[in-house]
C-alpha positions as CSV (number, residue, x, y, z in Angstrom):
1,M,102.2,133.4,82.4
2,K,100.5,130.2,83.5
3,R,101.8,128.5,80.6
4,V,105.4,129.0,82.1
5,F,104.8,126.8,85.1
6,L,104.5,124.0,82.6
7,I,108.1,123.8,81.9
8,I,108.4,122.2,85.2
9,L,106.4,119.1,83.8
10,Y,109.2,118.2,82.1
11,P,112.3,117.5,84.5
12,L,109.4,115.9,86.8
13,A,108.4,113.8,84.3
14,L,111.8,112.5,83.2
15,F,112.3,112.1,87.3
16,L,108.7,109.6,87.4
17,M,110.6,107.5,84.6
18,G,113.6,107.4,86.5
19,Y,116.0,109.6,84.4
20,L,116.7,112.3,87.2
21,N,116.7,111.8,90.7
22,Y,115.0,114.3,93.2
23,S,117.3,116.0,94.1
24,K,118.7,117.2,90.3
25,A,115.0,116.9,89.1
26,G,114.1,119.6,91.3
27,L,117.1,121.8,91.0
28,L,116.9,122.0,87.7
29,A,113.1,122.5,87.7
30,L,113.3,125.7,90.2
31,N,116.2,127.3,87.6
32,I,114.9,126.7,84.4
33,L,111.3,127.9,85.5
34,F,112.5,131.6,86.7
35,I,114.6,131.6,83.4
36,V,111.9,130.5,81.0
37,A,109.8,132.9,82.5
38,I,112.0,135.8,82.4
39,L,112.9,135.0,78.7
40,Y,109.2,134.6,77.8
41,Q,108.2,138.1,79.7
42,L,111.4,139.6,77.2
43,K,109.8,138.0,74.2
44,S,106.5,139.5,74.8
45,Y,107.9,143.1,75.6
46,F,109.9,143.5,72.7
47,K,107.8,141.4,70.2
48,N,110.0,141.1,67.2
49,R,111.4,138.2,65.2
50,F,114.7,138.0,66.5
51,F,113.9,137.8,70.2
52,D,111.5,135.1,69.4
53,I,114.3,133.4,67.4
54,L,116.5,133.8,70.1
55,F,113.7,132.6,72.9
56,F,113.1,129.4,71.7
57,I,117.0,128.7,70.7
58,L,117.4,129.5,74.4
59,L,114.6,127.0,75.2
60,F,116.4,124.5,72.8
61,Y,119.4,124.8,74.6
62,M,117.9,123.8,77.8
63,I,115.5,121.0,77.1
64,G,118.9,119.7,76.0
65,F,121.0,120.4,79.0
66,V,118.2,118.4,81.3
67,E,118.1,115.7,78.3
68,F,121.4,115.1,78.9
69,H,121.7,114.8,82.6
70,A,118.9,112.6,81.8
71,A,120.7,110.6,79.1
72,L,123.8,110.1,81.5
73,K,121.7,107.9,84.0
74,D,119.8,106.2,81.5
75,I,123.4,105.2,79.7
76,F,125.4,105.0,82.7
77,G,123.2,104.2,85.4
78,V,125.0,107.6,87.2
79,A,122.9,110.8,88.0
80,Q,125.2,113.5,87.4
81,D,128.2,113.4,88.9
82,D,129.1,116.9,87.9
83,Y,132.8,116.7,88.5
84,M,132.9,113.6,86.7
85,I,131.0,115.1,83.7
86,I,133.6,117.9,83.3
87,K,136.8,115.7,83.5
88,A,136.0,113.5,81.3
89,I,134.6,115.7,78.9
90,I,138.4,117.5,79.5
91,D,140.3,114.1,79.1
92,T,137.8,112.3,76.1
93,D,140.3,112.5,72.9
94,S,138.2,112.3,69.3
95,N,138.8,108.4,69.0
96,E,137.1,107.9,72.8
97,T,134.2,110.4,71.7
98,K,134.0,108.4,68.7
99,E,133.9,104.9,70.4
100,F,131.2,106.7,72.6
101,F,128.5,107.5,69.8
102,I,129.2,104.0,68.5
103,Q,128.5,102.0,71.7
104,Y,125.8,104.5,72.8
105,K,124.1,105.5,69.8
106,T,120.6,103.7,70.6
107,Y,120.9,105.6,73.7
108,L,121.7,109.1,72.3
109,I,119.0,109.0,69.6
110,K,116.5,108.4,71.6
111,H,117.6,111.1,73.9
112,V,117.9,113.5,71.0
113,L,114.2,112.4,69.7
114,I,112.6,113.0,73.1
115,A,115.2,116.5,73.2
116,I,113.0,117.3,70.0
117,F,109.3,116.1,70.9
118,V,109.6,118.2,73.8
119,F,110.4,121.1,72.5
120,L,108.0,120.9,69.6
121,F,105.4,120.3,72.4
122,Y,106.4,123.9,74.6
123,F,107.4,125.3,70.9
124,Y,103.6,125.1,70.0
125,I,102.6,125.9,73.8
126,F,104.9,129.7,73.6
127,K,104.6,130.5,70.0
128,K,101.8,132.6,71.1
129,N,102.2,136.1,71.7
130,T,101.2,137.3,75.5
131,T,101.3,140.9,77.0
132,F,104.0,142.0,78.9
133,N,103.5,142.1,82.8
134,K,106.3,144.1,84.2
135,K,105.2,143.3,87.6
136,I,105.4,139.5,86.9
137,F,109.2,140.5,85.1
138,I,110.3,142.2,87.9
139,I,109.3,139.6,90.9
140,T,110.7,136.8,88.9
141,L,113.5,138.7,88.2
142,I,114.3,139.0,92.2
143,L,113.2,135.4,93.1
144,F,115.8,134.4,90.1
145,I,118.5,136.3,91.6
146,I,117.6,135.6,95.5
147,S,117.7,131.7,94.5
148,Q,121.3,132.2,92.8
149,L,122.2,132.8,95.9
150,N,122.4,129.4,97.2
151,P,125.2,127.6,95.6
152,T,123.9,124.3,95.0
153,L,121.1,125.8,92.8
154,R,123.1,128.5,91.2
155,R,125.9,125.8,89.7
156,N,122.8,123.6,88.1
157,N,122.3,126.8,86.2
158,P,122.3,125.9,82.9
159,F,124.2,128.5,81.8
160,I,126.9,128.7,84.1
161,Y,127.2,125.0,84.6
162,F,130.4,123.7,82.4
163,E,132.1,127.1,83.5
164,Y,131.9,126.3,86.8
165,Y,133.0,123.4,87.4
166,Y,135.5,123.8,84.8
167,F,137.4,126.5,86.8
168,K,136.7,123.7,89.9
169,Y,138.3,121.3,87.9
170,Q,141.1,123.7,87.1
171,K,141.6,124.6,91.0
172,E,141.4,121.3,92.2
173,V,143.9,119.9,89.7
174,A,146.4,122.4,90.9
175,L,145.6,121.6,94.6
176,T,146.2,118.0,94.4
177,N,149.6,118.5,92.2
178,N,150.6,120.9,95.5
179,Y,149.3,117.3,98.1
180,F,151.3,115.2,95.9
181,K,154.7,117.4,96.1
182,N,154.4,117.9,100.0
183,F,153.1,114.9,100.8
184,S,155.8,112.7,99.3
185,K,158.6,114.8,101.4
186,N,157.8,112.0,104.1
187,R,158.0,109.0,101.5
188,K,161.4,110.2,100.8
189,S,162.6,110.7,104.2
190,S,165.3,109.1,105.2
191,N,163.8,108.5,108.6
192,I,161.4,105.5,108.5
193,D,161.5,102.9,110.4
194,A,159.0,100.2,109.4
195,E,160.1,96.4,109.9
196,Y,158.2,93.3,109.6
197,V,158.4,91.5,112.4
198,G,155.6,88.5,111.3
199,K,155.9,84.7,110.2
200,E,156.3,85.0,106.6
201,K,152.7,85.4,104.9
202,N,150.5,88.3,105.8
203,T,147.9,89.5,104.5
204,L,145.6,92.8,105.6
205,V,141.9,92.9,103.7
206,W,140.8,96.4,104.8
207,V,137.3,97.0,104.0
208,I,136.3,100.7,104.1
209,G,132.4,101.2,103.8
210,E,130.6,104.4,103.4
211,S,127.7,106.6,105.6
212,N,126.9,103.6,107.2
213,T,125.6,104.1,111.1
214,K,125.5,100.9,113.5
215,K,121.7,102.6,114.3
216,C,120.5,100.7,111.3
217,W,122.7,97.0,111.8
218,S,120.1,94.4,112.9
219,L,123.8,92.8,114.5
220,Y,123.6,96.2,117.2
221,G,119.8,95.6,117.5
222,Y,117.8,97.2,114.7
223,K,114.9,95.6,114.3
224,R,115.3,95.5,110.4
225,D,117.1,92.2,109.7
226,T,120.0,94.4,108.1
227,N,122.4,92.1,108.6
228,A,120.8,88.6,107.3
229,F,124.0,87.8,105.6
230,L,126.3,88.7,108.1
231,E,124.3,87.1,110.5
232,K,125.6,83.9,109.4
233,Y,128.8,84.6,109.9
234,K,128.6,86.0,113.6
235,D,130.5,83.5,115.1
236,K,133.5,83.9,112.7
237,I,134.0,88.1,113.4
238,F,134.4,90.0,116.4
239,L,132.2,92.6,116.6
240,F,133.0,96.1,118.0
241,K,130.6,97.7,119.9
242,N,131.7,101.4,120.9
243,I,133.4,102.6,117.5
244,Y,133.5,106.1,116.8
245,A,134.0,107.8,113.2
246,A,137.2,109.9,112.4
247,A,134.9,112.6,111.4
248,P,131.8,113.1,110.1
249,A,132.7,113.3,106.6
250,T,134.7,111.3,104.1
251,I,138.1,113.6,103.1
252,E,139.1,114.2,106.5
253,A,138.0,110.5,107.8
254,F,140.8,109.4,105.1
255,E,143.3,112.1,105.9
256,L,142.6,110.6,110.1
257,M,142.4,107.4,109.4
258,L,145.6,106.9,107.2
259,T,148.2,109.2,108.2
260,K,149.3,109.8,112.5
261,A,147.2,113.1,112.3
262,N,144.0,112.7,114.5
263,R,141.3,115.1,115.9
264,S,143.8,116.7,118.1
265,H,146.4,117.4,115.6
266,K,145.1,117.3,112.0
267,D,148.0,118.6,110.0
268,W,147.9,115.5,107.8
269,L,150.5,116.7,105.4
270,N,153.4,116.8,107.9
271,T,152.8,113.6,109.3
272,M,153.8,109.8,108.4
273,D,151.2,107.9,106.5
274,I,150.7,104.1,106.7
275,L,150.9,103.0,103.4
276,T,154.4,104.7,103.5
277,L,155.0,102.2,106.2
278,A,153.6,99.1,104.8
279,K,155.8,99.4,101.3
280,K,158.4,100.1,103.9
281,A,158.0,97.1,105.5
282,G,158.0,95.1,102.2
283,Y,154.0,95.2,101.7
284,K,152.6,95.1,98.3
285,I,149.2,97.9,98.5
286,Y,146.1,97.1,96.6
287,W,143.6,100.0,96.3
288,I,140.3,98.5,94.7
289,S,137.9,101.1,94.8
290,N,133.9,101.6,93.9
291,H,134.4,105.7,94.5
292,S,135.3,107.5,91.3
293,T,136.3,110.2,93.1
294,D,139.3,108.3,94.4
295,T,141.0,109.2,91.1
296,R,141.1,112.7,91.6
297,G,141.4,115.2,95.1
298,I,143.2,114.3,98.5
299,I,142.2,110.6,98.6
300,N,143.9,110.0,95.2
301,V,147.1,111.0,97.1
302,F,147.2,107.5,99.0
303,A,145.5,105.6,96.1
304,K,148.3,106.6,93.7
305,Y,150.6,105.3,96.0
306,S,149.5,101.8,96.0
307,D,151.4,99.3,93.5
308,K,147.8,98.5,92.1
309,F,145.6,101.1,92.1
310,I,142.1,99.5,91.1
311,M,139.0,101.3,89.8
312,T,135.5,99.7,89.4
313,N,132.9,102.4,89.3
314,K,132.1,103.1,86.3
315,G,129.9,106.5,87.3
316,G,130.2,108.6,90.2
317,S,130.5,108.5,93.8
318,R,127.2,110.3,94.4
319,G,126.4,109.8,90.9
320,E,124.9,106.5,91.5
321,G,127.4,104.3,89.3
322,S,128.5,100.8,89.5
323,Y,127.4,98.5,92.7
324,D,129.3,97.3,94.8
325,E,129.5,94.0,93.6
326,S,132.2,95.3,91.0
327,V,134.6,94.6,93.5
328,F,134.4,91.2,93.8
329,L,136.7,90.1,90.5
330,P,139.7,92.2,91.1
331,L,139.5,91.5,95.5
332,K,139.9,87.9,93.7
333,K,142.8,88.2,91.7
334,A,144.7,90.6,94.9
335,L,143.9,87.5,97.0
336,D,145.4,84.9,94.3
337,D,148.2,87.4,94.4
338,N,151.4,84.8,95.6
339,T,153.4,88.0,97.3
340,S,154.1,87.6,100.9
341,K,152.9,90.3,102.5
342,K,149.8,92.1,100.9
343,L,147.7,95.2,102.3
344,I,144.3,95.4,100.1
345,I,142.0,98.3,101.1
346,V,139.0,98.0,99.3
347,H,136.9,101.2,99.3
348,L,132.5,100.1,99.3
349,L,130.1,102.7,97.8
350,E,127.7,101.2,100.5
351,A,124.8,103.7,101.4
352,H,126.3,107.4,99.6
353,P,123.6,109.2,98.9
354,A,121.6,108.5,96.6
355,Y,120.0,105.4,98.7
356,D,117.9,103.9,96.2
357,F,120.7,104.3,93.5
358,R,123.3,101.7,96.2
359,Y,121.1,98.8,95.1
360,P,120.0,96.3,92.2
361,K,115.9,95.8,92.3
362,E,116.1,92.8,93.9
363,F,117.5,93.9,97.1
364,S,114.4,96.4,97.9
365,H,114.0,94.5,101.2
366,F,112.2,97.0,103.6
367,H,108.3,98.6,102.8
368,K,105.4,99.0,105.5
369,D,106.8,97.2,108.2
370,E,107.2,97.4,112.0
371,V,109.9,100.1,111.6
372,Y,107.9,101.5,109.0
373,E,104.7,102.1,111.0
374,N,106.6,103.2,114.1
375,L,108.8,106.0,112.2
376,S,105.4,107.3,110.0
377,Q,104.0,108.6,113.2
378,K,106.8,111.3,113.9
379,R,108.0,111.3,110.7
380,A,106.7,113.2,107.1
381,S,105.4,110.3,104.7
382,W,107.5,111.6,101.8
383,A,111.0,111.3,104.3
384,L,109.7,107.4,105.2
385,F,111.1,106.7,101.3
386,L,114.6,107.8,102.8
387,R,114.8,105.5,105.4
388,N,113.7,102.2,103.4
389,T,116.3,103.1,100.7
390,Y,118.9,103.6,103.1
391,D,118.1,100.2,105.0
392,N,117.8,98.4,101.5
393,A,121.6,99.9,100.9
394,I,122.6,98.7,104.3
395,Y,120.6,95.2,103.2
396,Y,122.9,95.0,99.9
397,S,126.4,96.6,101.3
398,D,125.3,93.6,104.0
399,Y,125.4,91.1,101.3
400,I,128.5,92.7,99.6
401,K,130.6,92.0,102.9
402,S,129.9,88.3,103.2
403,K,130.8,87.6,100.4
404,I,133.9,89.6,100.7
405,L,134.5,88.0,103.8
406,Q,133.3,84.6,102.5
407,M,136.7,84.7,99.7
408,V,139.0,85.8,102.6
409,I,137.7,82.4,104.2
410,D,138.1,80.5,101.5
411,K,141.8,81.5,100.7
412,N,143.0,81.3,104.4
413,K,144.0,77.9,104.4
414,D,147.1,78.9,106.1
415,N,145.5,81.5,109.0
416,S,147.7,84.4,106.9
417,I,144.8,86.8,106.2
418,T,142.9,89.1,108.3
419,L,140.0,91.2,107.4
420,L,138.9,94.7,108.8
421,Y,135.9,96.5,108.3
422,N,134.6,99.8,109.2
423,P,133.3,103.1,107.0
424,D,134.5,106.6,107.3
425,H,131.1,107.7,108.8
426,G,127.4,107.1,109.5
427,E,124.7,108.4,108.5
428,D,121.8,110.7,110.0
429,V,118.4,109.2,108.3
430,L,115.3,110.5,109.9
431,F,116.6,109.9,113.2
432,H,116.2,113.7,114.8
433,S,114.1,114.9,111.8
434,N,113.0,114.6,108.4
435,F,116.3,115.0,107.3
436,A,118.3,112.5,105.6
437,G,122.2,112.8,104.8
438,H,125.6,113.6,106.4
439,N,124.8,115.6,109.9
440,A,127.9,115.9,112.0
441,K,125.4,117.1,114.9
442,A,124.1,113.5,115.0
443,I,125.2,110.8,116.9
444,E,123.9,108.8,113.8
445,Q,127.1,110.2,112.0
446,W,129.7,109.3,114.6
447,E,128.4,105.7,115.9
448,I,130.0,102.8,113.3
449,P,130.2,99.0,112.8
450,M,133.5,97.6,112.8
451,F,134.2,94.2,112.7
452,L,137.4,92.2,112.3
453,Y,137.9,88.3,111.3
454,T,141.2,86.7,112.1
455,K,142.5,83.3,112.8
456,K,145.9,84.8,113.4
457,F,145.8,87.3,116.5
458,F,144.1,86.8,120.0
459,I,141.1,89.2,120.4
460,K,140.1,89.2,124.1
461,K,136.0,89.6,124.6
462,S,136.4,92.4,126.8
463,Y,138.2,94.2,123.6
464,L,134.8,94.2,121.9
465,D,133.6,96.7,124.6
466,R,136.1,99.3,124.2
467,K,135.2,102.9,122.9
468,Y,137.8,103.6,120.2
469,Q,137.5,106.5,117.7
470,L,139.0,105.9,114.2
471,D,141.5,108.8,113.9
472,E,143.9,106.4,115.9
473,V,143.1,102.9,113.6
474,D,146.5,103.7,112.0
475,N,148.0,102.0,115.2
476,L,145.2,99.5,114.6
477,I,146.4,98.6,111.1
478,L,150.5,98.7,112.3
479,H,149.6,96.1,114.4
480,L,147.3,93.7,112.2
481,L,150.2,94.5,109.5
482,Q,153.0,93.5,112.3
483,I,155.1,96.4,111.4
484,K,157.6,97.5,113.8
485,T,157.8,101.2,114.3
486,K,158.4,104.3,116.2
487,F,155.4,105.4,114.8
488,Y,152.9,103.0,116.4
489,N,151.4,104.0,120.0
490,P,150.0,101.3,121.2
491,T,148.3,103.1,123.9
492,Y,145.8,104.2,120.7
493,D,145.6,100.6,119.6
494,I,142.3,99.1,120.8
495,L,143.4,95.4,120.6
496,S,146.8,96.3,122.7
497,D,146.9,95.6,126.9
498,K,148.1,99.4,127.0
499,F,144.8,100.5,125.2
500,K,143.4,103.9,126.7
501,S,140.4,105.3,125.1
502,K,140.2,108.8,123.7
503,I,136.8,109.9,122.6
504,S,136.0,113.6,120.9
505,L,132.9,114.1,119.7
506,P,131.3,117.7,118.9
507,K,129.7,119.6,121.8
508,D,126.2,119.8,120.3
509,V,126.0,116.4,119.2
510,R,122.4,114.8,119.4
511,K,121.8,111.6,120.9
């Protein structure tokens, strides 16, 4: 039985070589350990050639399954975005498949050879029979069944992986089609008043970030220089000090930010959205995204309504795809567009987990410093890696925003361009425990940065201290777009003299 535990070495080795992230390596290792242990005991029990052959066929399948994930990371720089994989397989035709093999034959040959070598290694280990142990078999079987109660672990079981995500794909396609059908009723309504009341030209660049808490911004007092690039522009931007996320997760945040729905009334399907109002007022809408998930689901309902939907990510949102600098070229083209009225939405990956895949190596800026040493006194050593990589992601995203800002400044000769930045929500990264990720009960998930660059609108200094939650940001957007409509409420516009603060947070939020 001891030799069975050697199976863990395979995903661990791939993790150390950078072919798997730590989460995927751990999930695969645990699943395959249990499966191989059960199969190996059955092989020992039946002791016939058929079960020997069956065991090694299934062993090779599982090795190939792990190597499949490793190949994705090696080829695309993505780490197993499950939905993206299934959708790509379903949508791929024979020509695309042929082109894929031609383009990536070197990588594919390499990973096939690795799989064969690993299989031969384990074949040598497992070819010798061992005595069937009923106790070990029962214990392993029970542990395996218990482990499969965890949905995250279960869907990484190689025997149900593709089936699970295929049905998920089918369900989401049906759901999205239903959203399109219902949401389109608002867009066809004759009861839409939206009139542009500004000067001839007006462009709003709305940059929406991801998983970015203000607690890790040096512009807000953090002791690491995470805003080393935006620091040079601090006299050109208006930095708001008390901004709260519309919701603690991306989908819900977008539903509330882009429509008249809010935290009190969340039925976004039956409300008006700002894209419809912008189009009615004569705006050309660009949606530039580094999130592959914008091609599906609820966000796609909004993205597809734009006049130009540009996807820059070659991988997945959770799958460590292309870096955010991929938005530069399409943004430049959008800014160069001579259309008089433009709304340009740029959706960045920023610090979406996994953090260490969100920035190039040259932006690995933070290591053992004062913040690290102070944090090491109350957090586990393994968790400190997460804060370092998160802050590196923030540092790189700061560089991205500074470049975007400079592009806007260079183009803004007639003062017609405004830039607004805010993330969808924040992130809890070791602030209350060793945990790093989405945590609705942590204030860091809600407190987010926001800044505005404009030469067009008058901003009082007192506005920057206002407490503002972004479920009502649609009113600010309508203000910046200079659209007159009954759907605009100055009470919830942070730049309005009629503004009244309204903040809604969970009662048990940890501060």
